[in-house]
N, C-alpha and C positions, 0 to 999 in steps of 0.2 A: 351562567356561570352556576352549575353544581355546586351543591350546596359544602358537600368534600373539598371542594377547590376553594368556596368561600371561607371555611371554617381556618384552610392553611394560608389562606391571605391574612387574614383576622393576629395571626400566632405572626405574621413575620411584619408585620405594620406595628405590633406592640411591640416585638424585639428589637426593632429600631428606633424607638420611639425612647428621646430623653423624660420626656413629660408626657402626665395624663393624656392620652384620647379619649375625642369625648364619641358618643356613640353616633351625633350628627356626621362626625368627620370622619369617623369608618363612613358610614352611608353613604356620603358624598363621593369616598375613595372607590368601593364596591358597586356602586350603581342600585343600594335597596334600600330599603324603605328605615327608620329609624327603631321601627318593631321589630324586624326581619335579627338586627344587630343584638335586639337586645333577647331576644330569643337563640342566637348562634353564642352569645356569652355565657348565656345557663348553662347550655349543652358542651360548653367548652371547659365551663367551672366542675359539672358533672363528671367531667371522662377526669378530672384531677389535674387540669392544666393552671400554672400558677396564677391566675389574673388576676387581681386587685382593682378594688374599686367597684362605684357603683353609678347608677341611671344619674346623669346633671351634672356630674362630676368631673367623671372619664375614668378611663383605664387604663392599669398598665400589666409588663408582666416584669416577674419576678427575677431576680438576677439569679444567671445560674443555667436558667431553663434552657435544651438548643438542641436543634436539629442536624441528624446526620450529614457532614460538611460533600459538598458536592466532588466528587471525584474524577476531575477535567485538568489534565496536565497545562502545562503554563501556556501553548501555544493553542492549546481547545478554548481555553479561559479568553485569552485575545479574539478566535473565531467565530464569537459567541458576544463580544461587545461590539466588534465591526458588522456581524450580518443583525442583533439586535438594533445598533445608531442607525442601519440601512429602511428601517423599517417606519423612517419620519420620512421616507419618499414615496409611501406606499398615499397616503392619505388615510389613511384609516384611520381613525384615530381612538378605536379598541384595543386594536393592535399597538397603536403605538403606548395606550396606560398598560398593557400589557408589560410590554418590552421594557419602560423604565420599572416595575415593578421587580422583572429579575435583573435587572442593572440594579438595585438597590438590595440583593440578594446576595447578588456578585461582591459586591462594595463591601459589603459587612464581612464577605469571609476570606478577603483578600486586597481590599485596597482599591482606593478607583486608579483609573488608568487614562488622564487627562490627556496625554500624548496621543493619545487612537481620537483621530477626530476624520466622522464623516457630514459631508456639505448637505443638508437638511433639501436642498430643492428637490422637487419630485410630483408627483400628480397634488391634484387640490387637494386639501384637506373636507372629507364629508362632512358639512356643516349641517344639521336639520336647517338650524337660522334662515340660512344660504339656500336653504330648496336640493339640496343635497340629499340623496337614497344613502341612509347608513348603509357602508360595509359590512357590520354589526350583521344588520336583518337577515342581507343578504347569505351570511356564512351561515346564519341560523336556519333559512332554508334548505340550504344544499344540503345541509347535516342532515335535518329533519326525512327531507323526501318532500320538501312541500311548497306548489306548486307558486308560482306567480303570476301579478296581475301589474300588467309595466303598462305606463305612459312612457314613448320613449322618443323623442326629436333626433332624423340623422341631419347630415351635414348641410342637405339643402334648405334645412326648416321645419321639414315636415315632420306632422305626426299622427302617431299610429296609437293602436293599444294591442300589445300582444299579451298572453297566457303562453306559459314560459317553464320548463321543468327546469331548472338554474342547476348547474356540474359543476363548475369549479369557478372561481375568482383568477384570474391573471395577470397577477401585476409585472406593467410596464414598467418603464423610466416615469413618461410622462402625462399616464395612463392605465385606470386599472379594467379592464376587460369583465361581463359576464359572459360566459359561457355556457350555451343551454340549449335545448332543443324546444323550436317554436312551433308552437302548435299551428299556426298563422300561413307560417311556410310549410310546413313539416321537413325540418332538416334544422341541422346544427347551425347555430346563428351566435354571433359575438354584439354585445351590446356596452358600448364606452359606461361607466358607472356614473359620468359628469353629465351625459343625457336622457339618462331616467329620470323624468318630472315627476312621476309619483310612481307609487311601490306599494302594491297591496299582500298580503300571505294568504293567499284565499285555504279555505277550511278543506278541501280537497289535495290528494297530494297523488307521491306515486311510488310508495312504497317496493322497495327490492328492486327498483328500475335503474337507479341512479350509476350503480357498478356496471350493470350492463351495456349503456348508454356510452359510459364514457369507456369503457374499453372498444368500443365501437365510434368514438370519435376520431375522425379524419387527420392522421399527424400533420396534414397541407393546413386543415384551418386548427392546430391547436393552440397558436399563441393569439387568434386574432391579426388584425390589419391596424396599422398604426401610422401608416402614412401618411405627410402635410394632407387636411383634408377629406381623409377619407376613414369616417369611424365604425361602421361595422359591417361585417357580409351577412344585411339585412335583406 
């Protein structure tokens, strides 16, 4: 998360809090160190953001501080609520956390809408404790155009090691596919993220090539294959 985004999130968390929020709580929600939170709070206070409190006790926003409202009509707000709720089906824990933060901002301005419900069943959660690769790591590599070394197991149980140039994440209902240029096969391939057993971000990148590769990414392969028993076009 960029520092500017993190400062904005700190403001949002403190605006919605009913009691002081500790640096430890903020660090846990934003997945940074407590020391980083101390620096961010100090930076916001220098910018005259009305945050009160201190280390070890907690922080709170003085009443009356506000940000410009979201300028969406009623149906646009409902579309956002449903779209954000559908992220529960992706198994992408970082996007799910971001969706909850956005929900809190919408609820703070417009009130809750508990009558809009989305079933949570979908792709498995990317839980590192279960050996699952983090989709946040994959998205970071796509944005930064960094090559990945994957250990992948196909539907027959065979494992291979691939060096790939990650291009996109394709969110299906029951799984998520990583679309990439595979250097072993010298072609476009899709890999189910729940079958990636190891993932290492390499120092070597492919700067400036991502958009060009996506432009020639074959239409017939764009979504990957998810028929029963089929893992990837590898």
